[in-house]
C-alpha positions as CSV (number, residue, x, y, z in Angstrom):
1,X,113.0,7.5,-78.5
2,X,109.8,8.6,-76.8
3,X,110.3,11.2,-74.0
4,X,108.3,11.5,-70.8
5,X,107.0,14.9,-69.7
6,X,109.7,15.2,-67.0
7,X,112.4,14.4,-69.6
8,X,111.1,17.1,-71.9
9,X,111.1,19.5,-69.0
10,X,114.7,18.7,-68.3
11,X,115.7,19.2,-72.0
12,X,113.8,22.5,-72.2
13,X,115.6,23.6,-69.0
14,X,119.0,22.8,-70.4
15,X,118.2,24.6,-73.7
16,X,117.0,27.7,-71.8
17,X,120.1,27.7,-69.6
18,X,122.3,27.5,-72.6
19,X,120.4,30.3,-74.3
20,X,120.6,32.4,-71.2
21,X,124.3,31.7,-70.9
22,X,124.9,32.6,-74.6
23,X,123.0,35.9,-74.2
24,X,125.1,36.8,-71.2
25,X,128.3,36.1,-73.1
26,X,127.0,38.3,-76.0
27,X,126.1,41.0,-73.6
28,X,129.5,40.8,-71.9
29,X,131.2,41.1,-75.3
30,X,129.0,44.0,-76.3
31,X,129.9,45.9,-73.1
32,X,133.6,45.2,-73.6
33,X,133.3,46.6,-77.1
34,X,131.7,49.8,-75.7
35,X,134.5,50.0,-73.1
36,X,137.2,49.7,-75.7
37,X,135.6,52.5,-77.7
38,X,135.4,54.7,-74.7
39,X,138.0,54.0,-72.0
40,X,136.4,56.4,-69.6
41,X,133.4,54.1,-69.3
42,X,133.6,51.9,-66.2
43,X,131.6,48.6,-66.4
44,X,131.5,46.3,-63.5
45,X,132.1,42.6,-64.3
46,X,130.8,41.3,-61.0
47,X,127.1,40.9,-61.8
48,X,127.8,39.2,-65.1
49,X,130.3,36.8,-63.5
50,X,127.9,36.0,-60.7
51,X,125.1,35.3,-63.3
52,X,127.4,33.0,-65.2
53,X,128.2,31.1,-62.0
54,X,124.5,30.7,-61.2
55,X,123.8,29.4,-64.7
56,X,126.6,26.8,-64.4
57,X,125.4,25.8,-60.9
58,X,121.8,25.4,-62.2
59,X,123.0,23.2,-65.1
60,X,125.2,21.0,-62.9
61,X,122.4,20.7,-60.3
62,X,119.9,19.8,-62.9
63,X,122.2,17.1,-64.4
64,X,123.1,15.6,-61.0
65,X,119.7,15.8,-59.3
66,X,116.8,16.0,-61.9
67,X,118.0,13.6,-64.6
68,X,118.6,10.6,-62.3
69,X,115.1,11.1,-60.9
70,X,113.7,11.2,-64.4
71,X,115.5,8.0,-65.3
72,X,114.1,6.4,-62.2
73,X,110.6,7.4,-63.3
74,X,111.2,5.8,-66.7
75,X,112.4,2.6,-65.0
76,X,109.4,2.5,-62.8
77,X,107.1,3.1,-65.7
78,X,108.7,0.2,-67.6
79,X,108.2,-2.1,-64.6
80,X,104.5,-1.0,-64.4
81,X,104.1,-1.9,-68.1
82,X,105.7,-5.3,-67.6
83,X,103.6,-6.1,-64.6
84,X,100.4,-4.8,-66.3
85,X,101.2,-7.0,-69.3
86,X,101.8,-10.0,-67.1
87,X,98.5,-9.5,-65.2
88,X,96.6,-9.1,-68.5
89,X,98.2,-12.3,-69.9
90,X,97.5,-14.3,-66.7
91,X,93.8,-13.1,-66.8
92,X,93.1,-13.9,-70.4
93,X,92.0,-17.5,-69.6
94,X,89.2,-16.1,-67.3
95,X,87.4,-14.2,-70.1
96,X,84.9,-17.0,-70.3
97,X,83.3,-16.1,-67.0
98,X,82.4,-12.6,-68.1
99,X,85.2,-10.1,-67.5
100,X,83.3,-7.2,-69.2
101,X,80.4,-5.5,-67.5
102,X,77.7,-5.5,-70.2
103,X,76.2,-2.1,-69.1
104,X,79.2,0.1,-68.7
105,X,81.8,-1.7,-70.8
106,X,84.2,-1.6,-67.9
107,X,85.8,-4.6,-66.2
108,X,83.5,-6.8,-64.2
109,X,83.7,-7.9,-60.6
110,X,85.2,-11.2,-61.6
111,X,88.1,-9.4,-63.4
112,X,88.6,-7.1,-60.5
113,X,88.9,-9.9,-58.0
114,X,91.4,-11.7,-60.2
115,X,93.4,-8.6,-61.0
116,X,93.6,-7.4,-57.4
117,X,95.1,-10.8,-56.4
118,X,97.6,-10.5,-59.2
119,X,98.5,-6.9,-58.5
120,X,99.2,-7.6,-54.8
121,X,101.3,-10.6,-55.8
122,X,103.4,-8.7,-58.3
123,X,103.7,-5.4,-56.5
124,X,104.6,-7.1,-53.3
125,X,107.7,-8.5,-55.0
126,X,109.0,-4.9,-55.7
127,X,107.7,-3.5,-52.5
128,X,105.4,-0.8,-54.1
129,X,102.0,0.3,-52.8
130,X,98.7,-0.8,-54.1
131,X,95.5,1.0,-53.2
132,X,91.8,0.2,-53.7
133,X,89.7,3.2,-54.4
134,X,85.9,2.8,-54.3
135,X,83.3,5.2,-55.8
136,X,79.7,4.9,-54.8
137,X,77.0,6.7,-56.8
138,X,74.5,8.0,-54.3
139,X,70.7,8.1,-54.4
140,X,70.7,5.6,-57.2
141,X,67.8,3.6,-55.9
142,X,65.7,6.7,-55.5
143,X,66.4,7.8,-59.0
144,X,65.4,4.3,-60.3
145,X,62.1,4.5,-58.5
146,X,61.3,8.0,-59.7
147,X,62.7,8.0,-63.3
148,X,63.0,4.3,-64.2
149,X,65.7,1.9,-65.0
150,X,66.6,3.4,-68.4
151,X,67.6,6.8,-66.8
152,X,69.5,5.0,-64.0
153,X,71.5,2.9,-66.6
154,X,72.3,6.0,-68.6
155,X,73.6,7.7,-65.5
156,X,75.8,4.7,-64.7
157,X,77.2,4.8,-68.2
158,X,78.0,8.5,-67.9
159,X,79.6,7.9,-64.6
160,X,81.7,5.1,-66.0
161,X,83.0,7.3,-68.8
162,X,83.8,10.1,-66.4
163,X,85.7,7.9,-64.0
164,X,87.6,6.3,-66.8
165,X,88.8,9.7,-68.0
166,X,90.3,10.3,-64.5
167,X,92.4,7.1,-64.4
168,X,95.9,6.2,-65.5
169,X,96.8,3.6,-68.1
170,X,97.7,0.9,-65.6
171,X,94.8,1.4,-63.2
172,X,92.1,-1.2,-63.2
173,X,88.5,0.2,-63.3
174,X,85.6,-2.2,-62.7
175,X,81.8,-1.8,-62.2
176,X,81.0,-3.9,-59.1
177,X,77.2,-3.4,-59.5
178,X,74.6,-1.3,-57.6
179,X,76.3,1.9,-58.6
180,X,79.7,0.9,-57.1
181,X,82.9,1.4,-59.1
182,X,86.2,0.0,-57.9
183,X,89.7,1.1,-58.9
184,X,93.0,-0.8,-58.4
185,X,95.5,2.0,-58.1
186,X,99.1,0.7,-58.0
187,X,102.3,2.6,-57.2
188,X,100.5,5.6,-55.7
189,X,100.9,6.8,-52.1
190,X,97.9,7.1,-49.8
191,X,97.9,11.0,-49.9
192,X,97.9,11.0,-53.7
193,X,95.2,8.3,-53.9
194,X,93.0,10.5,-51.6
195,X,93.6,13.4,-54.1
196,X,92.7,11.2,-57.0
197,X,89.4,10.1,-55.3
198,X,88.5,13.7,-54.6
199,X,89.3,14.6,-58.2
200,X,87.0,11.8,-59.5
201,X,84.1,12.9,-57.2
202,X,84.5,16.5,-58.3
203,X,84.5,15.5,-62.0
204,X,81.3,13.4,-61.4
205,X,79.5,16.2,-59.7
206,X,80.4,18.6,-62.6
207,X,79.2,16.1,-65.1
208,X,75.6,17.0,-65.9
209,X,73.6,14.3,-67.7
210,X,70.8,15.5,-70.1
211,X,67.9,13.4,-71.2
212,X,65.3,15.3,-73.2
213,X,64.3,18.4,-71.3
214,X,65.6,17.0,-68.0
215,X,69.1,17.1,-66.5
216,X,70.6,15.0,-63.7
217,X,73.7,15.6,-61.5
218,X,75.8,12.8,-60.3
219,X,76.6,12.7,-56.6
220,X,79.2,10.2,-55.4
221,X,81.1,9.2,-52.2
222,X,84.6,7.7,-52.2
223,X,86.9,5.8,-50.0
224,X,90.5,4.7,-50.2
225,X,92.2,1.7,-48.6
226,X,96.0,1.1,-48.9
227,X,97.3,-2.5,-48.9
228,X,99.2,-3.3,-45.7
229,X,101.4,-5.9,-47.5
230,X,99.8,-8.6,-45.3
231,X,96.1,-9.0,-46.1
232,X,94.7,-10.9,-49.0
233,X,92.8,-9.4,-51.8
234,X,89.3,-10.1,-50.5
235,X,90.2,-8.6,-47.1
236,X,91.5,-5.4,-48.7
237,X,88.4,-5.0,-50.8
238,X,86.2,-5.8,-47.8
239,X,87.9,-3.1,-45.7
240,X,87.5,-0.5,-48.5
241,X,83.8,-1.4,-48.9
242,X,83.1,-1.2,-45.2
243,X,84.6,2.3,-45.2
244,X,82.4,3.3,-48.2
245,X,79.2,2.0,-46.6
246,X,80.0,3.8,-43.4
247,X,80.5,7.0,-45.3
248,X,77.3,6.6,-47.3
249,X,75.3,5.9,-44.2
250,X,76.2,9.2,-42.5
């Protein structure tokens, strides 16, 4: 059986609690032996008893509160895998129209449009959030004019690799063209999606691209749009892109 990180944390917690309880029992036995050898020694039992009660309470609380939450995460992860598999299967027939971006190796805009429609359909059934996250590489046209297309393409490839390293296994990452990257981020609340966008932008800014004796820093803007459970896929993407263009124009 393969354990999740949260499950491993629970197992380690239980082992540590058992170890601490065993040590307390051994300490208590040792103190009793000392007391038997010297009856004049007075050893209070209150602290040890209280410690044992705390250990028992921690173990019970962990079993009743943490483990069900872990199991729920496992169930949700299983649902995500099933939905992702269904979306991939339903999209296989569309490979003929170019689902892979030839420059970055990411999914293309065609794939993104089809996948977003499918994600909204499937996640709407289980009432889970879907968010579109857009990353726009800034000053790309200026770089192309000053350094040429080869440098610009290399920068986009570096950016694609960097963004991909910040995504989860069931996120969909596509290169939409003109330095715009789009992410379908399912089962993530808006606040966490904002943090993810900020983390991606920070990773891009820290990623220095070197070509010969020159180096280039990647600057990016991001925006996040959460599905309102009513709008269609094109409307959700359009809303996210309008927010990105507004941010880039400031």
